[in-house]
C-alpha positions in Angstrom: 19.3 -35.4 18.6 18.1 -34.7 15.0 19.9 -36.7 12.2 21.2 -34.6 9.4 19.1 -35.2 6.4 21.0 -35.2 3.1 19.7 -33.5 0.0 19.5 -35.5 -3.4 22.6 -33.9 -4.8 24.5 -34.6 -1.5 23.5 -38.2 -1.7 24.9 -38.3 -5.3 28.0 -36.7 -4.1 28.4 -39.4 -1.4 28.2 -42.1 -4.1 30.7 -40.3 -6.2 33.2 -40.0 -3.4 32.9 -43.6 -2.6 33.5 -44.6 -6.2 36.4 -42.3 -6.7 38.2 -44.0 -3.8 38.4 -47.1 -6.2 40.8 -44.9 -8.4 42.8 -43.8 -5.4 41.2 -40.2 -5.5 40.7 -38.3 -2.3 37.5 -35.9 -2.3 36.3 -32.8 -0.7 32.5 -32.0 -1.0 31.4 -28.4 -1.3 34.9 -27.1 -1.9 35.4 -23.4 -2.9 38.5 -23.0 -5.1 38.0 -19.2 -5.2 35.4 -16.8 -3.9 32.1 -17.1 -5.6 32.7 -20.7 -6.8 31.6 -23.9 -4.9 32.0 -27.2 -6.6 30.0 -30.1 -5.3 33.1 -32.5 -5.3 36.7 -31.8 -6.0 38.9 -34.9 -6.3 42.6 -35.2 -6.2 44.3 -38.2 -7.7 47.5 -40.0 -6.8 49.6 -38.1 -9.3 48.0 -34.9 -8.3 45.4 -34.7 -10.9 42.3 -32.5 -10.0 38.7 -33.4 -11.1 35.6 -31.4 -10.4 32.3 -33.2 -10.3 28.9 -31.3 -10.2 26.0 -33.4 -8.9 22.7 -32.7 -10.5 19.5 -34.3 -9.1 17.1 -33.1 -11.8 16.8 -31.4 -15.0 15.6 -28.3 -13.3 18.7 -28.3 -11.0 20.9 -28.5 -14.2 19.1 -25.7 -15.9 19.5 -23.5 -12.9 23.3 -23.9 -13.0 24.8 -21.0 -14.9 28.2 -21.1 -13.3 29.6 -24.6 -14.3 31.8 -23.2 -17.2 33.7 -21.2 -14.6 34.8 -24.4 -12.9 36.5 -25.6 -16.0 39.5 -23.3 -15.1 40.0 -25.2 -11.8 40.4 -28.9 -12.8 42.1 -31.1 -15.2 38.7 -33.0 -15.9 35.1 -31.9 -15.4 32.3 -34.4 -14.9 28.5 -34.4 -14.2 27.1 -36.8 -11.8 23.4 -37.7 -12.2 21.1 -40.5 -11.3 19.7 -43.2 -13.7 16.6 -41.3 -14.5 18.3 -38.0 -15.5 18.0 -37.1 -19.1 21.6 -37.2 -20.0 21.2 -35.8 -23.5 20.9 -32.3 -22.1 24.4 -32.4 -20.6 27.0 -30.5 -22.6 29.4 -32.3 -25.0 33.0 -32.3 -24.0 32.3 -33.1 -20.4 32.5 -36.3 -18.3 29.5 -38.2 -16.9 29.0 -40.4 -13.9 25.9 -42.2 -13.2 25.5 -42.3 -9.3 23.3 -43.0 -6.4 24.0 -42.6 -2.6 26.1 -45.7 -2.4 28.4 -45.7 -5.5 28.8 -44.3 -9.0 30.2 -45.4 -12.4 32.1 -43.4 -15.0 30.1 -43.7 -18.1 32.1 -41.1 -20.1 35.6 -40.0 -19.3 36.0 -36.2 -19.5 38.7 -34.8 -21.7 41.8 -33.7 -20.1 42.9 -30.1 -20.1 45.9 -29.7 -17.7 46.0 -27.0 -15.2 48.8 -24.5 -15.3 51.6 -25.4 -12.8 51.1 -22.3 -10.6 47.3 -22.9 -10.3 47.7 -26.5 -9.4 50.3 -25.7 -6.7 47.9 -23.1 -5.3 44.9 -25.4 -5.6 46.6 -28.3 -4.1 47.7 -26.3 -1.0 44.1 -24.9 -0.6 42.8 -28.6 -0.9 45.3 -29.7 1.7 44.5 -26.9 4.1 40.7 -27.3 3.7 40.8 -30.9 4.2 42.9 -30.5 7.4 40.6 -27.7 8.8 37.5 -30.1 8.3 39.4 -32.9 10.1 40.3 -30.6 13.0 36.6 -29.4 13.1 35.5 -33.0 13.4 38.0 -33.7 16.3 37.3 -30.4 18.1 34.0 -28.7 17.1 35.0 -25.8 19.2 37.8 -24.7 17.0 
């Protein structure tokens, strides 16, 4: 059986997800809040707060991302997750920053908070829960 090989961004996402558990945040990787948008990590905190984290493995990966600003409408806080060698000076002001590897991460700069509208938060929370349940069901029964 062939082992699944994780890409660099997926390894960063794994470290981010592990770290956010320390803050009591649950996470979903490669989550689609609406058609045409796929965030690397969406995290939900114990009070229902929603964070989006985009993982960038290189400067070229960052420069190729032209959709990140569209994710701001889908979270209370927006972060970049990069490794220690990433040139963080190219990241936009007014966003959060995590330094990560495949095992853990550290919040270097807290993202500013912009609260989601109540209706969007409710819809997104439901979608998050349904998506997480569907992934769990698929793990338990791959034939679903």
